[in-house]
N, C-alpha and C positions, 0 to 999 in steps of 0.2 A: 213720338209714338211708334207704332208697330213696324214690322219688318216684312221681308219677302216670305211667301208661303207656297208650298208645293201642292196645296190642296186645290181640288177642282172648285171653280166658282159655283156658288149655290145661292138660291134665294130662300130666305127664311121669314117666317111670319113674325111680325113685330108690331101688332096692334095691341096697345097697352092702356090700362087705366092708370093715369098718373095721380099723384097725391092731390086730392081735393078736386079732381077734374073728371068729367066723363067726356071722352073724345068721340064725337059723332061724325061718322064718315058716310054721309048720305049724298044722294044726287041733289044738286042745287035746283031750286025751283025756277031760276032764271035761265037755266040751260047752259050757263057758262062752264059748269063742271059736270060731274056725273060719270057713270061708268062707261057711257058710249062716246065720250069726247076726250080728246087730248088737250083741250083748253080748259084750265081750271079758273076759279075766281080770280079776278084781277088781270085776266089775259095771260096768265102763266101757262106756257106750253110744257106739256109733260111727254116723256118718252113712251109711256104706256097709259092708256086711258084708265081713269078711275083710281090711279095710285101715284103717290110720290115715291119714286124709286131711289133708295139711298144706298150708296156704296160704303162699306165699312170693312174693317179687318178684325177678326175675332181671335182670341178674346182680349179685351182690354178693360176689365172692370176698374172703376165703377162706371165707366163711360158707355161701354157696350160689352155684353157677354150673354151667353145663352143660359137662361135660367128656366127650369121646368118646361123646356121645349120651345121657349120664346126668347127672342133677342130683346134684352131690356138694359136699362142704364140711363145715366144722366143725359148723354147725347141723344139717345133714342127718345127720351121723354120731351126734350126740347124740340126735336124735329116733328114729333107728334103734334105739337102746337102749330107748327107751320102747316102740316097736312090738314089739321082741323080747320084752319083759316081758309084753306083752299077748297074745302069741301070734299076731300078725298082721304084715302087711307095711306099709311106708310107701309112700304115693303122694303126689306133689306136684302142686299146682295153682298155676300162675303167674298172679298177679293184680295189679291196680293197688295201689300202696302206700296210697292213700287209704282203702281198705277195712280196712286194718290198724288205723288210728286210730279208725274208727267201729265196727269189729266187724261190718260188714255181712255178710261171707261166713261168719262164725261164726253170726250170728243167723239167716241164711237156710239154715243147715245144709248149705252146700256144702263146708265144711271142719270138721274136729274142732279144729284148733289152727292158730296162725300162728307161723312161725319165720322171722325175716327180719333178724337182727342188730338188733333193735328195742330202743331205749332205754326204760326204765321211766320214765314221767312221770305226774304227778298228773292231767293232762288226759286222758291215754289210759286211766287207771284208771277213769274215769267210764263207759267203754264196754265194757271187757274186764277179765277177771281175769288178772293176771300170775303166772307161776311165780316161784319163788325166783330171784334173780339168778344167772346162770351165768357172767357175764363182766364185768370192770371195764374200761370203754373210755375211752380218751383221744382227743383230737383231734390228728392229725398235720398239720404244715404242710410240704408238699413244694414245692420250688422248682426252677426251671431253674438248673443250675450256672453258666450264663453270665449270669444276671440280676444277680448281685452282691448278692442279698438274703440277709440274715443272720438275720432273725427275722420274726415276723408283723408287728410294729410297723414294721419296715423296708419292708414291702410298701407301706404307706401313705406313709412318708417319701420313698420313691423314686418315688412316683406309678405303681406297677406295678398290674396287674390281678390280682384274686384270684378264683378259681373255687371253687364248692361245689356239692354235689348238692342239688337242689331239695327242699324240705319235709323236711329232715333237721335234726338237732340241730347238725350242723356249720355249716349255713347260718345257723341261729338264732344260734349263737355268733359267727359273723363279723359279723352285723348288730348284735349287742350290743356289739361292739368298734368300731362306727362305720363298718363297711365296707358298700358296696353291691355284693355279690359277683355275678359272672356265674353264673347258675344253669344247671345241666346236668341232664338227665333221668335219668341213670344214672351209676354209678361209672365205667363204660367211657367214657362221654361226658366225664366230668371229666378222665380221663387223656388222652383225645384232644385236649381243649382245651389241656392243658399241652404236649403233644407238638407241636401245630400253632402254638403261640405266641399263641393267642387269649387265654390268661392266662399269667402268669409264675409264679404260685404258686397252690396249692390247699389248702383245709382240709377234711379228711375223717377218718373214724375211722382211728386209727393202724394197726389190724390190716390194713385195706385197703392202706395204704401199704406195710406189711411184705410183703404179697403181691405188690405191684407190683415192689418192689425185688429180688425173687427173680430177676427177668428181668435179665440182664446189660445189655441195651441201656438199660433204665430206670435201673439203678444207675449206668451211665456218664454218663447225661444229667441225672439229678436227685439232689437230696439233701434230707434232713430237717433243717430249721433250728429247729423247735419241736415239742414233744410236750406239749400242754397238758392238764392234769388238770381236767376239768369235773365230776367226780363222777358220771359216767354209768355205768349198769349195764344190761346186756342181760337181757331176760326173754322167755320164750315166753308166748303168750296163748291163752286159751280163752274160750268164751262165758261170760258172767257166771252164776255159780251152778253151773258144771260141776265140782263139788268132787272127784268120783272121778277124772277125767282129770288135774286139777291135782295131785292127790296122787301119781298115777303118774309124772307128769313130774318132780315134786320128788324122788321116790324115785330115779329114774334118774340125775338130776344128782348127788345125794348119793352114791349107790353108785359112780358113775364116778370121783368124786374120791377115795373111800375105797380103791378097788381099783387105782388107777393108770391106768385107762382114759382118764380125762380128760386126763392128762398126755400119754399116747401120741397122742391125737387132736389135742391142741394142737400138739405137735411136728410132726405130719404136715401139718396144714393151715395153721398160722400161723407157726411158726418156733421158735427156741429158747424153752424153757419159761420163762414169767415168772410166778412165784408170786403177785406182786402183782395181776396181771390175773385170776388164777384164784381169788383169795381172796374173791370176792363171796359174801355171806351174807345171809340174810333180815334180820338186824339192821341191815345197812348200807343197805337199800333205802329 
C-alpha cells in the first residue's frame, strides 16, 4: 500500500452509512463507553474518549479516499463496524505510511489502530500486531492500450517503463522481477503517470485497478494484462499487546462475513463479489 507523504497530519470526519446498515454511535447505557470515557464496550481502551481513532494514508481507493468531504471506502466501512460494536464513532487521521510499518502513531497513542490496505508481512509484525486477514490481494498490471504490451514480461521485452507506488509490496514485487520501476508517492500519482505517458504500465494492488476501471475514460484507455497472485493478505494493525481491541476487530470481521455485510460492502466499494478475495482466514496468514 501507500508511501511517505509530506503532508501535515490531519484528522478527517469519517462517519458513514454503509450498505444496509445504520451505524449508531451513542453513549452506552452501561457506562462502559460514551463520550466521557476512554473505556469502550468490552473494556477496550481508547486514546480519545468517545471515538475510535484510525490512522490511514490517503488516497487509496477503494479502501480509503476523501469523497464529498468525507473519508470513505472499504476499510473505513469495516472499521465503522468495529466502532459501532464499541459504542463510539470512528475518526480518521491521515498520516505518512512509514508510520504504519514502525507503529509510531500507535505507540505514541495518536491512534487506536491503522487501516490502510496494508499487507501482512513478517517484518511489519515485529512492530505491530495484525488483525485476522480480511482481504486476499493480488497485483494487477495495467497498461496503456496503445502500448502493445500484453503481459508484465512484455513490459521489459518491449523496453517500456513500469510504474509503481513507492514503499509498497507492488514496488517490491516489480524489483524482484528485475524491474527498476518509476516510483510514485500515491496511487493517484501512479494513475497520473500512466495517463501522461510517463510510464506505459503500472503494477499495483488489483482492487485499486478495479476502482480505476469503474471510470469509463480509464476503461477506454487502459487494460489489465496480468493479475499476479503474490500470496498477500491485508490486515488492520494495533499497538503490540492491545489484545482487547484486536479481539474486537477480529469479531467485527468474522461477524460481517457471517451475516452478509462484508459481501455488501465489497460490492459497494470494490466491484462484483470475489469469494476468493474474501476467503482470507487466520490459518492462511
